[in-house]
C-alpha positions as a printed NumPy array, in Angstrom:
array([[130.504, -28.196, 110.86 ],
       [133.702, -26.365, 111.789],
       [136.772, -27.505, 110.38 ],
       [140.533, -26.199, 110.889],
       [142.547, -24.357, 108.445],
       [145.476, -26.354, 107.524],
       [147.039, -24.27 , 104.352],
       [146.315, -21.477, 101.533],
       [146.812, -21.489,  97.903],
       [145.482, -18.771,  95.721],
       [143.247, -20.076,  92.848],
       [143.285, -19.521,  89.184],
       [142.143, -15.711,  89.81 ],
       [144.613, -15.153,  92.292],
       [142.079, -15.403,  95.293],
       [143.191, -17.249,  98.56 ],
       [141.448, -20.273,  99.687],
       [141.566, -22.204, 102.714],
       [142.415, -25.577, 102.563],
       [140.158, -27.678, 105.411],
       [141.417, -30.675, 107.514],
       [138.414, -32.042, 106.395],
       [139.761, -31.325, 102.82 ],
       [137.457, -29.38 , 101.421],
       [138.42 , -25.386, 100.139],
       [136.846, -21.877, 100.985],
       [137.859, -18.481, 100.007],
       [138.394, -16.439, 102.215],
       [138.92 , -13.017, 100.201],
       [139.272,  -9.48 , 101.157],
       [136.953,  -7.473,  99.117],
       [135.311,  -4.832, 101.39 ],
       [132.806,  -3.716, 102.162],
       [131.322,  -8.174, 101.866],
       [134.556,  -9.267, 103.547],
       [136.696,  -7.644, 105.483],
       [139.791,  -9.915, 105.747],
       [142.961,  -8.092, 105.328],
       [144.829, -10.396, 106.968],
       [144.499, -12.61 , 104.064],
       [146.497,  -9.961, 102.03 ],
       [150.124, -10.793, 103.873],
       [152.179, -13.964, 104.156],
       [152.61 , -13.567, 108.462],
       [148.708, -12.567, 108.412],
       [147.756, -15.818, 106.797],
       [150.175, -17.678, 109.131],
       [148.944, -16.501, 112.167],
       [145.108, -17.969, 110.815],
       [146.222, -21.915, 110.478],
       [144.591, -24.076, 112.685],
       [141.384, -21.285, 112.863],
       [138.11 , -23.109, 112.638],
       [136.097, -21.928, 110.246],
       [132.15 , -23.611, 108.951],
       [132.767, -25.588, 106.447],
       [129.325, -25.667, 104.115],
       [130.02 , -28.713, 101.821],
       [130.457, -31.123, 105.512],
       [127.463, -29.329, 106.693],
       [125.488, -30.155, 103.41 ],
       [126.734, -34.139, 103.86 ],
       [129.014, -33.927, 100.526],
       [132.093, -35.927, 100.864],
       [135.923, -34.831, 101.439],
       [138.456, -36.427,  99.581],
       [139.576, -37.645, 102.736],
       [136.965, -39.584, 103.12 ],
       [137.417, -41.006,  99.752]])
């Protein structure tokens, strides 16, 4: 299920995590060659991705979001 990115935060290991509109979170690492997301490394790049839709695997699996509890 597609969900919009509403903000970003850093996890305990220093990796960026997208907070999605559904209340779930998804890592958005820049880890070439597996994940090529250089935009995540700058504040401007992350700001430009606010509102971008990501596939939420937890919603697809039917897991409850924190917003629906």
